[in-house]
TORVO-227270 format. One line per field, with one value per residue: residue in one letter; residue number from 1; x, y, z negated of N, C-alpha, C, O in turn. Coordinates in nm, 4 decimals. Example, Ala and Ser with C-alpha at 12.3 -4.5 7.8 and 13.67 -1.06 7.14 Angstrom:
2
res <- c(A;S)
n <- c(1;2)
neast <- c(1.3190;1.2850)
nnorth <- c(-0.5690;-0.2250)
nup <- c(-0.7800;-0.7080)
caeast <- c(1.2300;1.3670)
canorth <- c(-0.4500;-0.1060)
caup <- c(-0.7800;-0.7140)
ceast <- c(1.3200;1.2900)
cnorth <- c(-0.3300;0.0030)
cup <- c(-0.7800;-0.7870)
oeast <- c(1.4236;1.3409)
onorth <- c(-0.3319;0.1138)
oup <- c(-0.8465;-0.8039)
This chain:
99
res <- c(X;X;X;X;X;X;X;X;X;X;X;X;X;X;X;X;X;X;X;X;X;X;X;X;X;X;X;X;X;X;X;X;X;X;X;X;X;X;X;X;X;X;X;X;X;X;X;X;X;X;X;X;X;X;X;X;X;X;X;X;X;X;X;X;X;X;X;X;X;X;X;X;X;X;X;X;X;X;X;X;X;X;X;X;X;X;X;X;X;X;X;X;X;X;X;X;X;X;X)
n <- c(1;2;3;4;5;6;7;8;9;10;11;12;13;14;15;16;17;18;19;20;21;22;23;24;25;26;27;28;29;30;31;32;33;34;35;36;37;38;39;40;41;42;43;44;45;46;47;48;49;50;51;52;53;54;55;56;57;58;59;60;61;62;63;64;65;66;67;68;69;70;71;72;73;74;75;76;77;78;79;80;81;82;83;84;85;86;87;88;89;90;91;92;93;94;95;96;97;98;99)
neast <- c(0.0937;0.0787;0.1576;0.1215;0.3370;0.5267;0.8800;1.1760;1.4090;1.7092;1.9139;2.0539;1.8257;1.6804;1.4493;1.3034;1.0796;0.9863;0.7417;0.6116;0.5439;0.5594;0.6232;0.4367;0.5589;0.8167;1.1305;1.1505;1.3367;1.3450;1.3680;1.1943;0.9020;0.8019;0.8289;0.6053;0.5660;0.7020;0.7743;0.7841;0.8247;0.9648;0.9526;0.8142;0.5211;0.4515;0.5686;0.4382;0.4297;0.2480;0.2057;-0.0486;-0.1922;-0.0142;-0.0532;-0.3421;-0.3433;-0.2019;-0.3695;-0.6144;-0.5388;-0.5298;-0.3527;-0.2507;-0.2833;-0.0633;-0.1263;-0.0191;0.0425;-0.2274;-0.3279;-0.1634;-0.2485;-0.5337;-0.5173;-0.4112;-0.5968;-0.6236;-0.7797;-1.0196;-1.0842;-1.0617;-1.2690;-1.4753;-1.4380;-1.4960;-1.7528;-1.8729;-1.8166;-1.9784;-2.2347;-2.2029;-2.2446;-2.5044;-2.6520;-2.6101;-2.7187;-2.9847;-3.0804)
nnorth <- c(-0.0967;0.2201;0.5118;0.8642;1.0236;1.2129;1.2676;1.3146;1.5543;1.7586;1.9388;1.8000;1.8668;2.0809;2.0314;1.9619;1.8810;1.6638;1.6280;1.3176;1.0576;0.7200;0.3563;0.1646;-0.0450;0.0324;0.1488;0.4237;0.6002;0.5525;0.5138;0.7411;0.7420;0.9777;1.3403;1.5615;1.7896;2.0385;2.0814;2.3299;2.3285;2.4925;2.7791;3.0732;3.1990;2.8485;2.7058;2.5430;2.3651;2.2212;2.0237;2.0431;1.9132;1.6839;1.5653;1.5236;1.3507;1.1132;1.0548;0.9770;0.7507;0.5970;0.6233;0.6457;0.8834;0.9680;1.0640;1.2987;1.4064;1.3860;1.6176;1.8467;1.8222;1.8727;2.1424;2.2458;2.2452;2.0207;1.7935;1.8636;1.9495;1.6773;1.5660;1.7321;1.6439;1.3783;1.3698;1.5107;1.3305;1.1487;1.2609;1.3099;1.0807;0.9825;1.1457;1.0924;0.8378;0.8898;1.0253)
nup <- c(-0.0085;0.0698;-0.0603;-0.2069;-0.3601;-0.6226;-0.6077;-0.7677;-0.7476;-0.7675;-1.0144;-1.3308;-1.5929;-1.4647;-1.3089;-0.9828;-0.7235;-0.4650;-0.2492;-0.1346;0.0901;0.0241;0.0393;-0.1661;-0.3348;-0.3473;-0.5331;-0.7865;-0.7048;-0.4231;-0.0707;0.1164;0.3129;0.4514;0.3807;0.2787;0.1528;-0.1351;-0.4846;-0.7381;-1.0677;-1.2546;-1.1607;-1.2172;-1.1422;-1.1153;-0.8196;-0.5350;-0.1976;0.0680;0.3654;0.5020;0.7278;0.7542;0.5094;0.5160;0.7279;0.6454;0.4310;0.5626;0.6580;0.4652;0.2545;-0.1224;-0.3635;-0.6382;-0.9818;-1.0483;-0.7778;-0.6641;-0.8113;-0.7352;-0.4406;-0.4719;-0.5745;-0.3401;-0.1645;-0.0026;-0.0822;-0.0876;0.1874;0.2777;0.1819;0.3065;0.5692;0.5876;0.4875;0.6809;0.8925;0.8378;0.8424;1.0952;1.2292;1.1775;1.2718;1.5507;1.5420;1.5175;1.7253)
caeast <- c(0.0111;0.1282;0.1342;0.1837;0.3744;0.6671;1.0119;1.2446;1.5366;1.7804;2.0179;1.9765;1.7466;1.6526;1.3773;1.2199;1.0125;0.9239;0.5847;0.6556;0.5102;0.6232;0.5775;0.3899;0.6355;0.9598;1.1499;1.1430;1.4219;1.3727;1.3469;1.0643;0.8778;0.7664;0.8357;0.5140;0.6010;0.7816;0.6987;0.9184;0.7692;1.0408;0.9373;0.6930;0.4339;0.5025;0.5375;0.4511;0.4013;0.1958;0.1874;-0.1966;-0.2043;0.0280;-0.1201;-0.4736;-0.3252;-0.1767;-0.4772;-0.6919;-0.4557;-0.5479;-0.2615;-0.3061;-0.1959;-0.0380;-0.2032;0.0561;0.0398;-0.3626;-0.3320;-0.1308;-0.3275;-0.6446;-0.4777;-0.3955;-0.7231;-0.6248;-0.8626;-1.1627;-1.0533;-1.0853;-1.4112;-1.5545;-1.4112;-1.5588;-1.8975;-1.8857;-1.8194;-2.0976;-2.3390;-2.2155;-2.2824;-2.6193;-2.7351;-2.6083;-2.8314;-3.1466;-3.0928)
canorth <- c(-0.0150;0.3408;0.5866;0.9972;1.0667;1.3078;1.2341;1.4078;1.5961;1.8954;1.8873;1.7850;1.9887;2.1711;1.9499;2.0078;1.7565;1.6391;1.5269;1.2380;0.9340;0.5923;0.2372;0.1455;-0.1296;0.0945;0.1966;0.5483;0.6778;0.4677;0.5821;0.8125;0.7333;1.0965;1.4485;1.6122;1.8704;2.0107;2.1508;2.3759;2.3506;2.6071;2.8908;3.1403;3.0803;2.7052;2.7062;2.4300;2.3589;2.0893;2.0383;1.9954;1.8323;1.5571;1.5073;1.4673;1.2359;0.9953;1.0153;0.9299;0.6288;0.4842;0.6421;0.6614;0.9736;0.9473;1.1460;1.4302;1.4406;1.4319;1.7426;1.9243;1.8321;1.9406;2.2728;2.3136;2.2352;1.9026;1.6715;1.9229;1.9391;1.5447;1.5365;1.7815;1.5322;1.2432;1.3921;1.5571;1.2271;1.0695;1.3211;1.3065;0.9330;0.9627;1.2439;1.0238;0.7359;0.9244;1.0811)
caup <- c(0.0023;0.0979;-0.1846;-0.2204;-0.5182;-0.6284;-0.6062;-0.8353;-0.7040;-0.8463;-1.1104;-1.4630;-1.6842;-1.3511;-1.2062;-0.8712;-0.6677;-0.3184;-0.2323;-0.0331;0.1292;0.0064;0.0228;-0.3251;-0.3988;-0.3390;-0.6624;-0.8356;-0.6048;-0.2888;0.0542;0.1340;0.4746;0.4958;0.2922;0.3205;0.0752;-0.2518;-0.6069;-0.8448;-1.2017;-1.3232;-1.0993;-1.2780;-1.1540;-1.0513;-0.6690;-0.4359;-0.0541;0.1015;0.4640;0.4752;0.8239;0.7316;0.3898;0.5586;0.8207;0.5677;0.3288;0.6232;0.6827;0.3353;0.1271;-0.2307;-0.4054;-0.7724;-1.0546;-1.0147;-0.6395;-0.6555;-0.8755;-0.6196;-0.3286;-0.4969;-0.5916;-0.2296;-0.0944;0.0697;-0.1194;-0.0467;0.3454;0.3132;0.1418;0.4004;0.6911;0.5423;0.4879;0.8162;0.9880;0.8032;0.8871;1.2497;1.2764;1.1038;1.3771;1.6594;1.5511;1.5202;1.8302)
ceast <- c(0.0756;0.0688;0.1973;0.1981;0.5085;0.7738;1.0930;1.3912;1.5794;1.8668;1.9398;1.9442;1.6936;1.5665;1.3117;1.1816;0.9809;0.8197;0.6277;0.5742;0.5798;0.5738;0.5416;0.4871;0.7806;0.9850;1.1482;1.2151;1.4428;1.3640;1.2092;1.0479;0.8339;0.7796;0.7321;0.4978;0.6805;0.6995;0.8067;0.8378;0.8197;0.9857;0.8062;0.6289;0.4798;0.4813;0.5367;0.3902;0.3257;0.1700;0.0532;-0.2041;-0.1450;-0.0194;-0.2681;-0.4332;-0.2839;-0.2964;-0.5864;-0.6699;-0.4860;-0.4260;-0.3237;-0.2110;-0.1949;-0.1251;-0.1404;0.0151;-0.1165;-0.3902;-0.2804;-0.2095;-0.4682;-0.6248;-0.4699;-0.4911;-0.7386;-0.7383;-0.9916;-1.1780;-1.1167;-1.2345;-1.4905;-1.5510;-1.4964;-1.7175;-1.9616;-1.9061;-1.9519;-2.2163;-2.3456;-2.2689;-2.4374;-2.7039;-2.7371;-2.6952;-2.9568;-3.1690;-3.1041)
cnorth <- c(0.1277;0.4368;0.7240;0.9873;1.1563;1.2482;1.3526;1.4359;1.7080;1.8224;1.8550;1.9201;2.0980;2.1207;2.0315;1.8804;1.7805;1.5905;1.4306;1.1065;0.8083;0.4724;0.2225;0.0498;-0.0886;0.1430;0.3431;0.6264;0.6391;0.5677;0.6331;0.7825;0.8672;1.1984;1.5379;1.7520;1.9164;2.1010;2.1983;2.4049;2.4880;2.7492;2.9685;3.2440;2.9381;2.7081;2.5725;2.4645;2.2470;2.1206;1.9722;1.8910;1.7016;1.4881;1.4346;1.3345;1.1045;0.9711;0.9345;0.7692;0.5405;0.5262;0.7028;0.7671;0.9339;1.0687;1.2820;1.4824;1.4734;1.5725;1.8344;1.9428;1.8668;2.0966;2.3300;2.2983;2.1324;1.8175;1.7387;1.9309;1.7945;1.5067;1.5908;1.6898;1.4236;1.2706;1.4513;1.4294;1.1173;1.1134;1.3139;1.1672;0.9234;1.0363;1.1670;0.8659;0.7396;0.9936;0.9824)
cup <- c(0.0172;-0.0193;-0.1544;-0.3416;-0.5165;-0.6622;-0.6616;-0.7537;-0.7870;-0.9629;-1.2560;-1.5430;-1.5746;-1.2541;-1.0820;-0.7969;-0.5283;-0.3289;-0.0993;-0.0236;0.1209;-0.0027;-0.1358;-0.4043;-0.4040;-0.5000;-0.6736;-0.7021;-0.4877;-0.1993;0.0880;0.3035;0.5255;0.3926;0.3471;0.1960;-0.0529;-0.3416;-0.6888;-0.9647;-1.2710;-1.2939;-1.2025;-1.1811;-1.0952;-0.9060;-0.6028;-0.2892;-0.0140;0.2631;0.4839;0.5964;0.8303;0.6245;0.4611;0.6322;0.7649;0.4458;0.4363;0.6714;0.5511;0.2307;-0.0195;-0.3187;-0.5695;-0.8226;-1.0466;-0.8901;-0.6082;-0.7010;-0.7809;-0.5148;-0.3719;-0.5109;-0.4629;-0.1274;0.0006;0.0726;-0.0702;0.0943;0.3761;0.2836;0.2526;0.5490;0.6829;0.5353;0.6543;0.9057;0.9959;0.8364;1.0512;1.3002;1.2657;1.2159;1.5215;1.6609;1.5689;1.6504;1.9661)
oeast <- c(0.1588;-0.0476;0.3032;0.1139;0.5821;0.7663;1.0841;1.4649;1.5024;1.8826;1.8224;2.0027;1.6663;1.5829;1.2759;1.2511;0.9543;0.7950;0.6671;0.5398;0.6619;0.4645;0.6182;0.4968;0.8628;0.8932;1.1440;1.1555;1.5454;1.3541;1.1145;1.1334;0.8267;0.7381;0.7559;0.3837;0.7430;0.6020;0.9068;0.7784;0.7477;0.9725;0.7154;0.6793;0.5672;0.3637;0.6324;0.3206;0.3512;0.1196;0.0464;-0.2237;-0.1986;-0.0315;-0.2930;-0.4824;-0.3177;-0.2993;-0.6407;-0.7562;-0.4617;-0.4102;-0.4168;-0.0919;-0.2917;-0.1810;-0.2159;-0.0424;-0.1425;-0.4684;-0.3646;-0.2466;-0.5328;-0.7090;-0.5090;-0.4693;-0.8337;-0.7924;-1.0718;-1.2941;-1.1988;-1.3029;-1.5736;-1.6489;-1.5644;-1.7963;-2.0680;-2.0010;-2.0026;-2.3071;-2.4473;-2.3306;-2.4949;-2.8139;-2.8343;-2.7245;-3.0326;-3.2857;-3.1170)
onorth <- c(0.1313;0.4333;0.7282;0.9544;1.1648;1.1674;1.4667;1.3478;1.7550;1.7039;1.8730;2.0278;2.2091;2.1457;2.1490;1.7797;1.8904;1.5074;1.4712;1.0510;0.7839;0.4685;0.2685;0.0616;-0.1627;0.1696;0.4006;0.6956;0.6750;0.6869;0.5545;0.7923;0.8762;1.1531;1.5935;1.7927;1.8196;2.1700;2.1307;2.5127;2.5712;2.8306;2.9006;3.3520;2.9485;2.7134;2.4963;2.5630;2.1520;2.2287;1.8493;1.7747;1.6110;1.3657;1.3142;1.2259;0.9984;0.8670;0.8327;0.6901;0.4199;0.4584;0.7827;0.7456;0.8828;1.1509;1.3789;1.5910;1.5711;1.6428;1.9134;2.0559;1.8980;2.1726;2.4457;2.3353;2.1307;1.7723;1.6668;1.9186;1.7768;1.4305;1.5154;1.6743;1.3856;1.1873;1.4297;1.4230;1.0470;1.0340;1.3122;1.1551;0.8536;0.9918;1.1714;0.8006;0.6531;1.0186;1.0324)
oup <- c(-0.0734;-0.0593;-0.0917;-0.4252;-0.4182;-0.7548;-0.6162;-0.7094;-0.8708;-0.9922;-1.2881;-1.5544;-1.6199;-1.1347;-1.0899;-0.8103;-0.4795;-0.4163;0.0100;-0.1280;0.2093;-0.0594;-0.2205;-0.5264;-0.4578;-0.5776;-0.5649;-0.6196;-0.4300;-0.2285;0.0840;0.3915;0.6481;0.2860;0.4543;0.1743;-0.0961;-0.3119;-0.7124;-0.9640;-1.3263;-1.3853;-1.2507;-1.1502;-1.0091;-0.8699;-0.6169;-0.2645;-0.0880;0.2939;0.4820;0.5610;0.8940;0.6291;0.4565;0.6016;0.8174;0.3802;0.3935;0.7095;0.5480;0.1292;-0.0296;-0.3415;-0.6257;-0.7500;-1.0381;-0.8842;-0.5379;-0.6370;-0.7384;-0.4833;-0.2719;-0.4629;-0.4475;-0.0120;0.0787;0.1735;-0.0106;0.1332;0.4661;0.3518;0.3032;0.6220;0.7781;0.5801;0.7122;0.9839;1.0834;0.8610;1.1205;1.4060;1.3493;1.2486;1.5969;1.7611;1.6125;1.6805;2.0779)
């Protein structure tokens, strides 16, 4: 199973994270399939960026976000967009059947 999670980078006591797509069985510091953003918790306020298109693509393919990654994806609006796409598809298929 493919997972979206945070991978720690940076120096000791100065954490910075990449938001990556990894195989679920890979170890914590393993090789990432794709990097879709980054998160810096030490900046004031905490800064992060997410490639929304790439994240939506991986989520549509069944990637499961970790709790921390889910929180960041929700803040960036990616999960809301995914819900809109899913509800739009469901509504689109219902209209096609009725017509």
